[in-house]
N, C-alpha and C positions, 0 to 999 in steps of 0.2 A: 720843613720848606720843600715845595714841589721841585722836581728836577726837570719838568717839561715847561715849555712856553707855548701858549696859544695866542696869536695876535688878537688884540682887543679884549683880553681877559687877564685879570690879575688873580692868580690862584692863591687862596688863603690857607687851606688845609685839605687833607684827604678825608672824605666822608665814608668811603667803603670800597671794597674790591670784590668784583664778581668774576664769573668765568670768562667773560668777553671784554670787560671794561673796568676802569677805575672811575669812581665818582669823586669830584672835588667840589668844595665850596669855593666859589670865585666871584669876583666883581666884574660885571660887564661894563667896561669903562665908558662906552658911548652913552650908556643910560644910567650909569652909577647905581646899579642895582645888584643885589645878591642873586646868584643863580647856582643851580646844581649843574656842574659841567661834567658830562659823561664822555670819557676819552677811551677809545678802543685800544686794546693792546697792540703794540707795533708788530708783535709776532703774528697776530691774527690778520693785521692789515696787509701783510705780505700776500695773503690769498685774496684775490679779487672778489670771490663769493662772499667772504666775511664783510668786506667793505660794502657790498651791495645790501647785505642784510642789515647792517648798521644804519645806512642811509634810509633803508626802507622803514625801519622802526621810527625814525624821526618824522618821515613823511606821513606815516599812518597816524601818529599822535597829533601832528600838526593839523590834520584834517578834522580831528575830533575836538572841536571847540565847545567845551561844556564845563559848567561850574564844578562838577565832580570828577573831572578828568584832568590830569596834570597838563599844564600849558607848556608848549615848546616855543622858545623864542628864536632859536638860530640853529643851523646845522651846517657843517662844512668839513673841509680837509686842510690840514696844515702839515706839510712835509709828510712824514710817515704816520701821522695821527689823523684819525677820523674823530669828530666830536659833535656833540649837540648840547645846547644850553637850554635848560628848562627851569620851570618854576622851582624855587628853593622852598622846601617844606621842612622847617626845623622841628616840628612836633613829631611825636612818636606814632607808631602804627597801632593797630587794634590790639596786638598782644600786650602792649603796655596798659591799655585800658582793662583788658581781661585780668591782668595781674592785680589791679586795684579793685576790681569787682564792678559789675555793670548791672543796671536795672533792666528788667525784661523790656520795658518800653523803649529805653535807649537802644537796646539791641535791635528791636524791630525798626525803629526810625533809621538807624544807620544802614541796615540791610535794604530798606526801601530806597534810600538815596543812592546806594551803589547800584541797585537794580535799575533805577532811573538812568544812571550813566551807561550801564550795559545796554539798555534798550536803545539809547541814542547811538551807541557804537554799532549795534547789530543792524539798526535801520540804515546806517551808512555802509553796511556790507562787511564789517570787520568782526572777527571773533577774537577775544583776548587770549584764551587758551592757557593762561597761568594766573587765574584769579585765586588769590590766597591772602591770608591776613597780613603778611609782610608787605603786600602790594597795595594796601589801603592805608594811607597816611592822612592825618588830620592837619588842616591848615590853621592859620592864626585865628580864624573864626570858628574853629572846632567843627569844620565841615569835613566829611570824609572825601578824600580825593583818590581816584583810581590811577595807579601808576604802572609803569613797565609794560608797554605793549611790545616788548622786544621779540616775543614769539607769536605775535598776533598774525592772523592769516585772513586775507580777503576771502569771504565765503564763496565768491564766484570764481576763485582762482583754480586753475588746474594743476598748479605746481605746489610743492610743499618744501619749504626750506627748513632744514633741521640743524640742530646744534651739534657739532662734531662730538661723538662719543657720549651724548647725553639724551635722556628721555625728554620728549617735548612736553614740558609742564612739570609740576611738582607732584609726586606720587600721592601724597596725603590728601590732595585736593582734586585729583583727576576723576573725571566721569568714567563709568564703565566702558562706554564706547571709545573714549580716548585711550584707556588702558589697552583695549583690544586693537588699537591702531586703525579703527574704522573712520570713515568720513564723519566729521562732526559739524554741528551748527551751534547757534546761540544757546540751545538748551544744555549744552555741555557746560557753559559758563554758569547757567542757573544752578546746575548740580553743585559746582564748586562753591557758589554763594551759599548753598544749603549747608555745606561742610563748615563754612565760616560761621554761620548762625549757630550750628551745633557747638562749635568751639567757644563762641561768645557766651552761650548759655551754660555750658558745663565746665569750661576751662581747658578742654583738650579735644583733639580731633578724634573721630570715632574709630578710624582704622590705622593701626601702626603695625610695623613688622621689622624683621631683621634687614630686609632689603627692599628695593623698589618693586621687584617681581612679586614678593609676598604681599605687599600692600595692594598692588594692582589686582591680584587674585581676590583679595577680600572685597575690593570695590565691585568686582564682577559677580562674586558668588555669595558673600556674606549677607545676612538679612539686614534690613534697614535698622539702624541703631535706635534703641529706646531711650527716651529722656528720663531723668529721675522723676519719682512720683510728684515732687513739688512742681514739676514743669509739664505734667502730662496734658495740660490744657493746650500745649503747643505741639503735641505729637502729630496732629493732622498736617501741620505746616511742614515738619521734617519729612513726613511720609510723601507729601506732594513734591518736595524739592529733591529728595534723594531716591526717587523711584528708579529702578534699574532700567526700565523701558523709557526712552526719551518721549515716546508718544503719550505716556501716562503721567509725565512730569508736568509741572507748571511750564507753559510754553514760551513765555517771554518775560522780560523785565517789566513790561507794561502790565501784564497780568498780575505779576507778583506785587508791584507797587499798589495796584488797585485793591488787591485782596488785603494787604497789610493796612492800607488806609481804612478800610471798612472794619477790620479787626481792632485796630487801635481805637476807633470811635465807639464800636459797639461791644467789643469783647466777645462776640458771638462767631464761632468758627463756621457755622452753617451759612450765615449771611456773607461771610468772607469768601467761602467757597463758591457762592453764586456769582461772584465777580469774575471768576475764571472763564475764559473761552473754552470751547470744546477742544480736547486734545487732538493733535494732528494724527492722521492715519497714514501709515507706511511712509512717514517722512514728508508727507504733503501737507499743504495748509488745510486748516479745518474746513469741513464742508457744512458746518453749522450755519443756520440762517440767523443766529442771534446777532443783533446789532451791537457792535462794540463802540464805546464812546471814544472820541479822539483822545490821544495821549495827553494833550494839554489840559483837557477837562479834568481828568482824575488826578493829574499832577497838581493842578491848582487846588483841588479838593484836599490833597495830601498836605499842601502848604497851609491851607486854612486850618486843618486839624492841629498842626504844630502851633499856629497862631492862637487858636482857642486855648491850647494847653498853657501858652505863655501868659494869657490873661489870668488863669487860675493861679499861677506862680506869683503874679504881682500882688494878688490879694494876700497870699501867705507872707509876702515880704513886708507888707504894711503891719501885719500882726507881729512879726518878729521885731520890726523896727520899734514898734510901740513897747513891746516887752523890754527890749534893750534899753530904751530911754528911761523907763520906770526903774529898771534895776540900777542904771547908772546914777540917776538922781537920788535914789534912796540911800546910796552909800557914799556919794561924793562929798556930802556935808559932814560925814563922821570922820573927823581928823584921825582918830585912832586907827580907823580901818582903811584910810585912803591908799597907802602904798599897796596893801594886799588887794584891795578892791580894784584899783586901777589896772594892776597886772592881770588879775582874774578877769576883769571886764574885757581886756584886750585879747587874752588867750581863749576865753570860753564863750564870749558873746560876739565880739566883732568878727572873729574868725568865721562864724556861721553867717553873719551878715555878708561878709565878703564872698563866701562860698555861694550864697544865694544870688548875689549880684552876678557872679561868674556863670552860674547856671542859667540866669535870665538872659545872658548874652551868648549862651552856647558854649561856655568855657568850663563847665563842670559836669561831672557824671552823677551828681546828687539829684534824686528825684524830689518833686514837691512833697510827696508823702513823707519821705525821709526827713526833709527839712522841718515839716510841721511837727513830726514826732520829736525831733531834736529841739525845736522851740519850746515844746511843752516841758521837756526835761530841763531846759535852761530856766524856764519860769519856776519850776519846782525848786531848782537849786537857788534861785534868787530869793524865793520866799524863805529857804532854809538858812541863807547867809553864805558868805564866801567860804572857800575851803580853808582848812587850817594848814599850818606848815607841815604837820605830820601827814596830812592827806596829800599835799603836794609832793613830799618826799616819797610817799607810797606810790604815787603816780609815776615818778621818775623810775623807781625800782621796777614797776610793772612794764614800762615801755622800753627799758634799756636792758632787759635780760636777753641772754643770747638767743633764746627761742623765738622771741618776737621782734628783735631789734632789726629795724630797717633804716634807711637814710632819713626818712621823714621823722621817724621816732627819735633818732639820735639828735637831729636838729632841735626838735621840741624839748628833749630832755636837757640839752645844754642851756636852752633858754629858761627852762623852769629852774635849773640850778642857779642861774644868774638872778632870776627873780627872787628866789629864796634868800640869796645873799643880801639883796636889798632889804629884805624884811628882817633877817637874823644873820648879820655878818659874822657873828661869833659862833655860829652853829658848826660844831666840829665834825659833823657827819658829811658836810658838803664836799670836803677835799677827797675823802675816801669814795664818796658817791661819784664824783667826777672822774677819779682815777679808774674806778671800776668801769665806768662808761667808756673811757678812752681805751682801756685794755680790751674790752669787748669789741670796740670799733676797729682796733688794730687787728684783732683776730678775724673780723669780718673782711677787712682789706685783704688779708692773706688768702682768705677763702675765695674772694672775688678774683684775685689775681691768678690763683690756681685754676679757677674755672675759666680763665682767659677773658673775663669781663673787665678789661683794662680801663675803659672809659668811666665806668661806675667806681672802680677801685680808685681812680685818680680823684674823683669827686670826694670820696670819703677821706682820702689822704689830705686834700686841701683843707677840708673841714677840721681834721685833727691838727694840721700844721698851724691853723689859726687859733684853735683852742689851747694847744700846748706845744708851741714852737720848739721848746727845748727838751721835749720828751726823749729819754735815752734810747728808745727803740725806734724813733722816727726815721733816723738815717738807715738803720738796718731794714726797716720796712720798705723804704724807697729803693734800696739796693735789691731787695727781693722782687719787688714789682718789675724793676728794670731787667733783672736776670730772667724772670719768667716771660717778660715781653720779648726779649732777645730770642729766647727759645721758641716762643710763639712765631716770631718772624722767620726763624730758621725752618720751622715746621711748614709755614706757609710757602717758603721758597722751595722746600722739598716737594710739597704738594704741587706747586706750579711746575717744577721740573718733571714730576710724574705725569701731570696732565699734558705737558708738552711732548713727553715721550709717547704717550698714548696717541696724541694727535699725529705725530710723525709716523708711527707704526700704522695707524689707520689709513693715512694717506698712501703709504706704500702698498698696503693690503688692497685698497680700492683700485690702485693702478694695476696690480697683478690680476685682479678680477677682470678688469677691462682687457688685459692681455690673455685672459683665459688660462693663466698659470695657477690653477686651483690647488694642486698638490705636488707639482714638480716645477723646477728642480728642487732637490733637497735644500731646506733652510733658506729658500728664496722663492717661496710660494705664498699665496694668499692665506692658506690654512695656517702656516707657520706664524705669520704676523698677527692674524686674529687671535691665535692662542697666546702670543706674547702680550697682547693687550689685556687679555683676560687674566694673565698672571699678575698684572698690576691692578686690574679692576674687574673682579669676577662677575659683576653685574652690568658690565658695559653693554648697553643696548645695541650699539652699532656693531660691535664685535660679535655679539650673539646673532644678530641678523646676518652678519657676514658668514658665520658658520652655516646658517641655513642655506645661503646662496651656494656655498661650496658643496654642501650636502646634496642639494638639488642637482647640481651639475655632475657630481660624482655618480649619482644614480643613473643619469643619462649615459655616462661613460661606461658604467658597469653593464648596462643593457647592451651596448654595442659590443663590448668585449665578450659577453656571453654569446651573442649572435655570431661573432667571428670565431667562436670556440677558443678564445685565448684564455683558457681556464686558470692557469697560475696567476696571471695579472688580475683577472676578475676576482679571484679568491682574495688576493692582497687588498684590492680596493673595497671589496665587500666587508672585510674585517674592519677597515678604516671607517667605512660608512656606518657600521654598527655603533661606533663610538661617538658619532656626530648627532646633532639634533635632526630628527627625521620623522617621517610618517611610518609608524610600525606596520601598517598595511603594505606600504610600498616595499619595505624591507622584506616582509614575508614573501611577497610576490617574486622579488629578485632572488631570494634564497631558494625558492622552489624551482625557478627557471635554472638557476645555477646548478642545483643538485641533479636535475634531469639531464642537462647538457654535460655535466661532469661524467655521468654514467656512459653516455655515448662517446665522450672524449676518451675515457679510459679504455673502452673497447677498441677504439681506433688506434690508440697508442699501443695496446697489446698486439694488435694485428701488425702494426708497423714494426714492432720489436721482433715479432715472429718472422716476418719477411726479411727483416734485416739479419736475423740469425741464419736464415737459409742462405742469404746472399754471402754472409760471412763464411759459412761452411763451404760454399762453392768456391769462394775466393781462396780459402785455405787449401781446398782439394786441388784447385788448379795450380796453386803455387807448388804444392807437393809434386803434382804431375810434371810440371815444367822442370823442377829440380831433379826428378827421377829420370826424365828423358834426356837431360843434359849429360848423363853418365854414358860414356862410350861403350861400356860393357853391356848396359841395358839396351843400347841401340843395336849392338851386335846380337844380343839374345833375341830381340824383336825380329831382326832380319832373318835369323835362323828359323824361328817359328813360322814366319810368313812363307819362307821358301819351302819348308816341309809341308805346310798347309796346302800350298798351291800344287805341289807334286801329288799329294794324297788326293786332292780334289780331282786332278786329271785322271788318276787311277780309279776314280769313283769310290774310293775308300772314305765315304763321307762321314759316317757316324760309327763305324766299326772297322777294324777291331778296337777294343777298348785301349785307351792310352796311346793309340797310334792311328788317329783318323783326322781328317781335315777339320771337322768341327772342334775337336779338342785343341788343335794347334791354334786355330783362330781365337778360341776362348782364352788360351794362354797369352796371346798377344793383348787381348782386352784387359786381362788381369793386370798387365803392366801399364797399359794406356787405354783407359776405358773410352777414350774419344778417338781411337784409331779407326779412321774411316775405311781403310782397305780391309781391315779385319771384319768390320761390320758388313761391308759389301760381300765379303767371302761367305759369311754365315748366311746372308740373305740368298746368295746363289745356291748354297747347299739346300735350303728350304725349297727354292724354286725347282731345283733339279729333282729332288725326291718327289715333289708333287707332280712334276712332269712325267716321271717314270711310272708312278701309280696310274695316272690318267691314261698313259699310253697302253699299259697292261690291261686296264679295264676296257679300253676301246678295242683291244685285240682279244678280249675274253680270256686273257691269260691270268687265271685265278692265282696260280702259284706265284708268278712273278709279282702280281699286284699285292699279294699278301706279304711277300718278302719286303717290298718297298714300303708297305704300310707299317711294318714293324720298325723300319728305319725312321719313318716319320714320328712314330710314337717315341722312339728313342731320342729323336731330335727335340720333340716338345710333346710331352704326355698330354698336355691340355690343348693341343692345337685344335682349332675350331673345325677343321676339315675332316678330322678322324671319323666322326660319326657318319658323315655323308659317304665317305669312301667305304666304310664297313657295309653300309646298305647296298651300295653298288656291287661290292665284291660278293655279297650273299646272293644277289640276283644272278651273278655269273654262275654260281654253284648249282642253281636249280634249272637253268636254261640248258636244253639239249645242245650238244655240240653238232656242228654241221657234218653230215656224212656218217652219223652214228646209226648202224643197222642192227643193233643188238636184238631188238624186238621183231625184227622182220623174219 
């Protein structure tokens, strides 16, 4: 019993649970009709964007009024619930038909009808984007109906609404351009329809993998799949539907329907291909001048093809009915054979008549060729007489073995056992035969329950409960089903909790992206929460895309850090960038810029350290000087040296005698205090005095005195720059004659 209430609807039971909504079977009370009531999860309804998406789905489908598109009756909101009521389709989807087996002709007819529905939707401006076998369900008239436009997108829309944390579409059926995240059009749906055709023909999709990313890569890069040799006459169609290039693909549902109509009629692929319009170039409409017939014209032709086929079936039915009548009449009057013949007639002749009637009204998958072949077999059996009890028992054994046992076979086997009992009630094999069938069925129930196919397991259980209500293992089987179902529900709950946690973390991550908190602060940044999501879902598309956003912004940050020469932080972020999804070219450029800037940065740091060391030495030296000068004895010694230096300077004992001259005394002061300005000034005066004395002697041509003072200058500073100049001048004095010299007179 449902726990929610929607005004105007009486909910009968739950039909299924999806990522966004739960679907219930309900009665629309105002119209007293069964509907599929799709109710959005209250947790999602809390986000206005989800509500908008849900309402959008209903409005899209409501606009698409077409025989092969599900009908929407009502849409609304009740409290915390958004809901829509749509046509209830109790029949199964294409996968159920694939399991039973389908004729090639039926596959092509179904694809043509779905293509017609897609053409209608595309003309209205909508792309389905999730065309897959589960979304094609058959109504009571056995007509395929396209459902779930939940992720449809208006082809002229500039916005794209995505489903939180999920890829837009189902990977096994996605076109290459959809896998790449490129802009798509109706040709993407045509590709998906090609995947379904391949699945109908072969029993499986062409591309499978460990995860959605692997499958998408195969859609983009793997070659077009090849059909088995028995179906090679349809390879042309698969090639045209699954071309990687949309421009080379069948361009529309209209083109596909027209080509299939011609192929069904003629069986000639060449004439079918001629029905296609020229492919579009560069995503634009075809520039071909070929006149294309209005869609209504070739759709009417398609309908006529089906009608002509039905006429052929009617003729086959008359033949079967005639054979059945003859067989029945021949044995009806033989009392001895009546019980066997009556049951045989019902099970082996009338069943084919009913199958044919169903096929004629679109309710069966059996082709006319199969029926005619079956009729011939029945005619041969009629001529040979009814099956014996031994043959019936053999048939029970064949269809009830574990290898081939299915629900239909089990039902038929139970009926055959009852029929044999009518013929031979005393047959001792029957109880053992029935017990073996029940045991195999119970094993099948356990297998189905373990595989979590609880609906089918319940069907089997009900059948066994009717056939053997007191079976000793029946209660144990029921308990096992219930136990597995409880575990299944707990697993679903755990999965829902996981998905909710993913949704919450993604919301936080997106908010942090908007705030530009890409990698900081620790454990409260976008990168952290995207990684948390990937820890629960390693293939989460939104989280993977989020890492790309973080990576791109991190690259910008690294560029600025390198420019600002913030090398340590740049190195830390560069290492982080290397671990994220990125452009390898971009990483190499950043790494090269970093390495060049790092060299400059290191040199600058070395120079800063060198200068800092010098400053530190100066500081230490100054501290030592101040400590030394604070000593009264040192101060007394300094004063003593200064006094002696000044006295010697006045006596012009500037650089000699050794150990007792003004220069030596001033230098002694500087040894104690290298910054003593009075001592420095004294030494400077000594230099100036010596130079002044030399200059005066030269001016007076007093060579002896000039040489004496020159020796003192050399003693003062052997490398003094004026020594050479003075030496030349003194030499000039030595050669010039002295005034008043009469020696040669």
